[in-house]
C-alpha positions, -999 to 999 in steps of 0.1 A, spaced: 137 34 -199 144 70 -188 114 88 -173 103 123 -184 98 130 -147 122 110 -123 97 112 -94 69 88 -105 38 87 -83 24 55 -99 42 22 -104 77 9 -99 103 21 -124 135 5 -113 162 10 -87 173 44 -101 140 59 -90 136 41 -58 147 57 -25 165 37 1 146 8 19 178 -12 19 172 -27 53 136 -37 45 145 -51 11 172 -72 26 149 -85 54 121 -95 30 145 -111 5 163 -131 32 130 -144 46 117 -155 12 150 -171 2 149 -191 33 114 -203 30 97 -179 55 66 -159 48 64 -122 56 37 -98 69 44 -63 57 22 -35 71 21 3 71 -4 31 65 -16 35 29 8 51 4 39 45 24 54 25 -5 46 -11 3 38 -21 -33 69 -4 -46 90 -22 -20 75 -55 -29 83 -49 -66 118 -37 -58 125 -68 -37 110 -91 -64 132 -75 -91 162 -84 -70 151 -119 -64 143 -125 -100 177 -113 -110 195 -134 -84 175 -166 -87 155 -166 -118 124 -171 -97 89 -162 -108 71 -135 -89 33 -129 -86 17 -97 -71 -20 -98 -65 -38 -68 -52 -71 -80 -36 -83 -46 -23 -114 -48 -44 -123 -84 -34 -154 -87 -13 -156 -125 -12 -138 -157 -20 -150 -157 -57 -136 -122 -63 -104 -132 -45 -100 -163 -68 -107 -143 -99 -81 -117 -90 -55 -143 -80 -61 -164 -111 -57 -135 -135 -26 -123 -117 -11 -158 -119 -19 -160 -156 -4 -126 -163 28 -134 -144 33 -169 -159 19 -164 -194 35 -132 -207 23 -137 -242 -12 -148 -256 4 -177 -274 18 -191 -241 -16 -186 -225 -35 -205 -252 -9 -233 -250 -14 -237 -212 -50 -228 -206 -66 -262 -209 -38 -280 -190 -40 -254 -162 -76 -246 -159 -96 -275 -171 -110 -281 -136 -120 -245 -132 -143 -241 -162 -129 -206 -169 -145 -181 -193 -118 -166 -214 -122 -131 -230 -98 -111 -250 -94 -73 -245 -103 -56 -277 -77 -28 -272 -46 -48 -260 -54 -83 -273 -46 -97 -239 -67 -126 -226 -84 -124 -192 -102 -151 -172 -136 -151 -156 -148 -178 -132 -183 -191 -126 -195 -182 -91 -199 -214 -70 -207 -225 -35 -183 -218 -7 -170 -254 -10 -165 -249 -47 -146 -216 -41 -122 -234 -17 -116 -260 -44 -109 -232 -69 -82 -218 -46 -66 -252 -44 -66 -255 -82 -48 -222 -85 -21 -234 -61 -17 -266 -82 -8 -243 -111 18 -226 -89 32 -258 -75 35 -272 -111 61 -246 -120 98 -255 -123 108 -223 -105 103 -211 -70 73 -188 -68 73 -157 -47 36 -146 -42 26 -112 -27 -10 -107 -17 -16 -69 -13 -43 -56 11 -44 -92 25 -66 -80 55 -96 -82 31 -98 -119 37 -108 -112 73 -140 -96 59 -151 -125 37 -183 -140 49 -185 -171 27 -151 -188 31 -124 -188 58 -99 -179 31 -71 -176 57 -76 -212 66 -77 -223 30 -45 -204 22 -27 -217 53 -34 -253 43 -23 -247 7 9 -229 17 18 -258 41 15 -281 11 34 -258 -13 72 -260 -8 78 -239 -39 56 -210 -29 66 -183 -4 44 -154 4 43 -117 13 11 -106 30 9 -69 29 -18 -45 41 -27 -11 55 -54 -19 80 -30 -28 108 -55 -41 133 -72 -65 109 -39 -77 93 -20 -83 125 -50 -101 141 -48 -127 114 -12 -135 124 -11 -127 161 -44 -141 173 -39 -177 185 -74 -185 173 -65 -178 137 -49 -203 113 -19 -180 103 -10 -174 140 28 -172 143 34 -183 107 53 -153 93 80 -127 99 65 -93 106 79 -61 92 64 -26 98 73 -1 70 81 32 86 89 66 71 121 69 50 147 88 70 143 125 62 180 132 54 182 101 32 151 111 13 163 147 9 197 136 -4 181 113 -28 158 141 -42 187 165 -45 208 140 -64 180 130 -87 172 166 -94 208 173 -102 211 143 -125 182 157 -145 196 193 -146 175 207 -118 188 225 -87 173 218 -53 190 228 -20 192 202 7 174 225 32 146 229 7 143 192 2 140 188 39 114 215 40 94 195 14 98 163 34 86 180 66 56 196 49 45 161 39 55 146 72 76 120 54 45 103 39 61 87 9 34 92 -17 29 129 -9 66 136 -7 70 120 -41 40 139 -55 55 173 -43 89 165 -58 71 155 -90 54 188 -93 85 207 -84 105 190 -111 81 203 -137 79 238 -122 114 252 -129 151 242 -133 162 265 -104 141 256 -75 141 280 -45 118 284 -15 94 309 -32 88 284 -61 83 256 -36 57 276 -17 39 286 -49 37 250 -60 25 239 -26 -2 266 -25 -14 255 -59 -18 220 -47 -37 233 -16 -61 253 -38 -68 221 -58 -83 206 -26 -111 231 -25 -137 210 -43 -127 178 -23 -129 197 10 -163 212 2 -177 177 -6 -160 163 25 -175 190 48 -210 181 37 -203 144 44 -190 149 79 -208 159 111 -198 191 127 -179 173 155 -160 152 129 -152 182 107 -140 203 137 -119 175 151 -104 168 116 -95 205 113 -79 206 148 -58 176 142 -48 189 107 -37 222 122 -16 205 149 0 180 125 3 152 151 -17 147 183 -13 122 211 -44 133 231 -71 144 207 -97 139 234 -77 155 262 -88 186 280 -60 209 268 -66 200 232 -103 204 235 -99 238 251 -74 251 226 -96 242 196 -130 249 212 -142 213 207 -171 195 224 -169 170 252 -144 142 250 -172 116 249 -185 131 217 -150 133 203 -143 96 208 -171 88 182 -159 115 159 -123 103 161 -133 67 152 -154 80 123 -123 98 109 -102 67 113 -128 46 95 -129 71 66 -91 70 65 -89 107 71 -69 103 103 -46 74 112 -23 63 140 12 73 128 32 61 158 30 54 195 46 78 220 77 63 235 71 79 269 36 69 276 26 44 248 -3 66 236 -12 65 199 -2 95 179 -28 106 154 -22 125 122 -42 134 90 -36 109 62 -33 135 35 -9 164 43 -23 185 14 -57 184 31 -40 193 64 -23 222 47 -57 233 34 -68 241 69 -37 262 75 -35 281 42 -71 285 28 
């Protein structure tokens, strides 16, 4: 189905609206086809979920496999994990209410589910009784019995998988490791945005998943590739965007996929003939929209945190935010105070490590949201 705006910011809408990621798609598809699990990590809003859906579309077309994508970002414990996973499995494998009703007793009799029907859509959803940690582990095993009972290969993606490291009731990574070892039909993508938590699950020899999956870091899409994609897509929909202006948009957003896409989305609706003046007007309008957010944020941060966030935002990318030269340039307090402020900004996901300097290995810090960063420059 054709989109009114060919630069969607929510969901996956098919290969025509998906930029590049050919190497990553091939790597993930090859691993899954050959029975290997994959760890996929990147900062938030780099396009992990879109890449998973893009890869799944290809695998479904080639093999007729079944694909399941569970986002467990909201899960705080094993019970919530199981509820999300069970509903995702049900939605993927029972596309109609009739099929669900036919399968529900055979599939879930051991789980004692509570089935409700959405009044608006008519779609059934499943609730589970909260049980002991031992019972929750049994529930996970029952869900995998459903997956293993399918005729087709199952490709399962668990998004924001690092959440399981925070569960206090069940070692869900140990439970899942055991289930996957006994599930020859199920191959997994574990994706996440909190790099240190996610990679510790797979690289720490003390953890059950150690060394059990290929690892792939999702980086920025190449700027020239993204610019060419945007120019071509604009042209296809009777809009004119110059390559140098597309590159300008990419650079303003520092190649952060969601924000590049959001800017192109707004530009598409602004005018048919896009020039630099229109691009600047649209960008400044987005910056003005940050006013209320920034006012709330300022009241929530300490002075040191706010000043450091402002300094990093004005620089764009910084490899020594606690170094003497940076402190002097932006009139910041002592480096000891800034260490705590920097960690607070990272914890709030206002600042993140975008790369590591090839010369000295130092982490490079950048503001997560380039529109917030632009606010410090233009407001």
